[in-house]
C-alpha positions in Angstrom: 0.1 0.0 0.0 1.3 3.4 -0.9 1.5 5.3 2.6 2.5 8.7 0.9 -0.9 9.6 -0.9 -2.5 12.6 0.6 -5.6 11.8 2.9 -8.5 14.4 2.4 -9.5 12.9 6.0 -6.1 14.1 7.6 -6.5 17.5 6.1 -9.9 17.7 7.7 -8.6 16.7 10.9 -5.6 18.8 10.8 -5.4 21.9 13.4 -4.0 25.2 12.3 -1.7 26.7 15.5 -2.8 30.2 16.5 -0.5 30.8 19.4 0.9 28.9 21.9 -1.7 26.3 23.0 -4.2 27.2 21.0 -5.4 25.6 17.6 -8.1 26.0 15.2 -10.0 23.3 13.5 -12.6 23.3 10.4 -16.2 21.8 10.7 -18.0 19.9 8.1 -21.9 19.5 7.5 -22.9 15.9 7.5 -26.6 17.0 7.1 -27.0 16.0 10.7 -27.7 19.5 11.8 -24.6 19.7 14.1 -21.1 18.8 14.5 -20.2 15.1 14.2 -18.8 14.4 17.6 -16.1 12.3 16.3 -14.8 15.2 14.3 -14.2 17.1 17.7 -12.7 14.2 19.5 -10.1 13.4 16.7 -9.4 17.2 16.1 -9.0 17.4 20.1 -6.4 14.7 20.1 -4.6 15.8 17.2 -4.2 19.5 18.9 -3.0 17.6 22.0 -0.4 15.7 20.2 1.0 19.1 18.9 2.3 19.9 22.5 3.6 16.3 23.4 7.0 14.8 22.9 7.6 13.0 20.1 8.3 9.8 21.9 4.9 9.6 23.7 1.7 8.4 22.6 -1.9 8.6 23.7 -3.1 5.6 25.6 -6.6 7.2 27.1 -9.1 10.0 26.6 -12.1 10.9 28.3 -14.5 13.6 26.8 -17.7 15.2 27.5 -20.0 17.2 24.9 -21.4 20.1 26.3 -23.7 21.4 23.4 -24.1 20.9 19.8 -21.7 22.2 17.7 -22.0 24.8 14.7 -21.3 23.3 11.5 -20.8 26.5 9.9 -18.2 27.9 12.4 -14.4 26.8 13.0 -13.6 25.2 16.6 -10.9 26.6 18.7 -8.9 24.3 20.9 -7.2 25.6 24.2 -4.9 23.1 25.6 -4.0 23.0 29.2 -0.4 21.3 30.0 -1.5 19.7 33.0 1.7 17.3 33.5 4.9 16.1 32.0 6.4 13.7 34.1 8.9 11.2 33.9 6.7 8.5 31.9 3.2 10.2 31.4 2.1 13.7 29.9 -1.6 14.8 30.8 -3.3 17.4 28.7 -6.8 18.7 28.9 -8.4 20.3 25.9 -11.2 22.6 25.6 -13.1 23.2 22.4 -15.0 26.7 22.1 -17.2 28.1 19.4 -18.8 31.6 19.6 -16.8 32.3 23.1 -18.4 29.2 24.8 -17.2 25.8 25.4 -18.6 23.1 23.7 -16.4 20.0 24.6 -13.7 19.1 27.0 -11.2 16.4 26.8 -8.8 14.9 29.3 -6.0 12.8 27.7 -3.1 11.1 28.9 0.2 10.0 27.1 3.0 7.6 28.1 6.3 6.8 26.7 6.5 3.2 25.1 7.2 0.6 27.7 7.6 -3.3 27.9 5.5 -5.5 30.2 2.8 -8.1 30.7 0.6 -8.5 27.9 -2.8 -10.0 27.6 -6.2 -9.7 25.8 -9.5 -11.2 25.1 -8.9 -12.6 21.7 -11.8 -12.5 18.9 -12.2 -14.1 15.9 -13.9 -11.6 14.0 -16.3 -12.7 11.2 -14.2 -12.5 7.9 -16.5 -14.3 5.6 -18.9 -11.4 5.7 -16.2 -8.8 4.9 -15.0 -11.1 1.9 -18.5 -11.3 0.4 -19.2 -7.6 0.9 -16.0 -7.1 -1.0 -16.8 -9.6 -3.7 -20.4 -8.6 -4.3 -21.2 -6.7 -7.5 -23.4 -4.2 -5.5 -22.0 -1.2 -4.3 -21.0 -1.2 -0.7 -23.4 0.2 1.9 -23.9 3.7 1.9 -22.6 5.6 5.2 -23.0 9.2 6.3 -19.1 9.1 6.6 -18.6 7.1 2.9 -16.2 10.4 1.8 -13.5 8.9 4.2 -14.4 5.4 5.1 -15.3 2.0 3.6 -17.7 0.5 6.2 -19.3 -2.9 6.0 -22.0 -4.1 8.7 -22.5 -7.5 9.9 -26.4 -8.3 9.3 -28.4 -8.3 12.4 -28.9 -11.8 11.9 -25.3 -12.8 11.9 -24.0 -10.7 14.7 -21.9 -12.8 17.1 -22.8 -10.9 20.1 -26.5 -10.3 21.5 -27.6 -6.4 21.6 -24.6 -5.3 19.3 -23.7 -3.9 16.2 -20.8 -4.9 14.3 -18.8 -3.5 11.5 -15.6 -3.7 9.3 -13.9 -0.3 8.7 -10.8 1.3 7.2 -10.1 4.7 5.6 -10.4 4.9 1.7 -7.2 6.7 1.7 -3.9 5.6 2.6 -2.4 7.2 5.8 1.3 8.2 6.8 3.0 6.0 9.2 2.6 8.8 11.9 0.8 6.9 14.8 -0.6 9.8 16.2 -2.5 10.2 12.7 -3.9 7.0 13.3 -5.0 7.7 16.9 -6.7 10.6 16.0 -8.6 8.9 13.2 -9.7 5.8 15.4 -10.9 8.4 17.8 -13.1 10.0 15.0 -14.2 6.6 14.0 -15.1 5.4 17.4 -17.9 7.9 17.5 -19.7 5.6 15.1 -22.2 3.0 16.3 -21.7 3.3 20.1 -24.8 5.3 20.8 -26.8 3.3 18.1 -26.3 0.1 19.8 -28.3 1.2 22.7 -31.2 1.0 20.4 -30.9 -2.4 19.8 -32.6 -4.2 22.5 -35.6 -2.0 21.9 -35.5 -2.8 18.0 -35.1 0.8 17.0 -31.8 0.8 15.4 -33.3 0.2 12.2 -34.9 3.2 11.8 -34.1 5.4 9.0 -32.4 8.9 9.9 -35.7 10.8 9.4 -37.6 8.1 11.6 -35.1 8.6 14.4 -35.4 12.3 14.0 -39.3 11.9 14.3 -39.1 9.5 17.3 -35.8 9.8 19.3 -33.9 12.5 20.9 -30.2 11.3 20.8 -26.9 13.1 21.5 -23.6 12.2 22.9 -22.8 13.1 26.6 -19.5 11.5 27.4 -17.2 9.2 25.5 -13.8 7.4 26.5 -11.3 5.7 24.5 -8.4 3.4 25.3 -5.5 2.7 23.0 -3.8 -0.7 23.8 -1.8 -1.7 21.0 -0.4 -0.5 17.6 -2.5 -0.5 14.4 -3.2 1.1 11.1 -6.6 2.6 10.3 -6.1 2.1 6.6 -6.3 -1.8 7.3 -9.3 -3.3 7.9 -10.5 -3.1 12.0 -13.4 -4.8 13.2 -15.6 -2.8 15.7 -18.3 -4.1 17.9 -20.9 -2.0 19.7 -22.4 -3.4 22.4 -25.6 -2.0 24.6 -25.0 -2.0 28.3 -27.9 -0.2 29.8 -30.6 2.1 29.0 -32.9 4.0 31.3 -33.4 7.7 32.8 -33.4 9.0 29.4 -29.7 7.9 28.8 -28.2 5.0 26.7 -24.4 3.3 27.6 -22.6 1.1 25.0 -19.0 -0.4 25.2 -16.9 -1.0 22.3 -13.9 -3.0 21.2 -11.8 -2.6 18.5 -9.8 -5.5 16.9 -7.5 -5.9 13.8 -7.8 -8.7 11.2 -6.0 -11.2 13.3 -8.4 -10.7 16.4 -6.2 -8.6 18.4 -7.7 -6.1 20.7 -6.3 -2.7 19.8 -8.6 0.0 21.6 -11.8 -0.3 23.9 -14.4 2.4 24.0 -17.4 3.6 26.0 -20.3 5.9 25.5 -23.2 7.2 27.2 -25.8 9.5 25.3 -28.9 11.3 25.7 -31.8 8.7 24.7 -35.4 9.9 24.5 -38.6 9.0 23.2 -40.2 12.2 21.7 -43.9 12.6 22.7 
């Protein structure tokens, strides 16, 4: 694979430096009426990386979505350099539009270390991916189809109850810089999690218009842990599984694997989940 080709996704996620610890990212309208949460998450991590020593890499990020973003305005990212210790660095990122906070994130970075290694291995359903790739019909349309190839596992073939499972990769090659892959995976990690909270109620098959008419949904908080090296321009398998719904909220956990079944990242998200009256 040619990893030197320019990626429009990386251009979109890039942040312009305005001043020390101050960056600006552009927004994009995906016809959802608000800024896509993964965009803010990915850009915030990309901005934080610009303040980090090149030998340290993100291992976890925890974010809160405070209010919906304006797709017609850029986003300002303000970085607080909370800690630069012997092994770890901590950053707090605040995203601002029109003078008010719309999002904040805490992220931790670590020097690479050798140590104990264990994970819950999964055998991803590769047959479904091969069938989709060999099909004469076009791939399923996705609102992020400009940037990603996404192939969903049919509802009757998922390997875990109350889950949404899909294969994904970027349409364009990415450079070897692991920070790029981290920010892109953070972007992807917002896909499917909250939707999986609808699966136990058999509401995940609604069209976008039906969802707007029947549901009020919005991300409240999001977490991602990076476990091992990976490439987002190679196929990854994402399993999003509902954990709990109640009190107008839904909680889901996610696990991301490479093609060999190696666990490369874990995610969680809680979101607003209300029925319209």
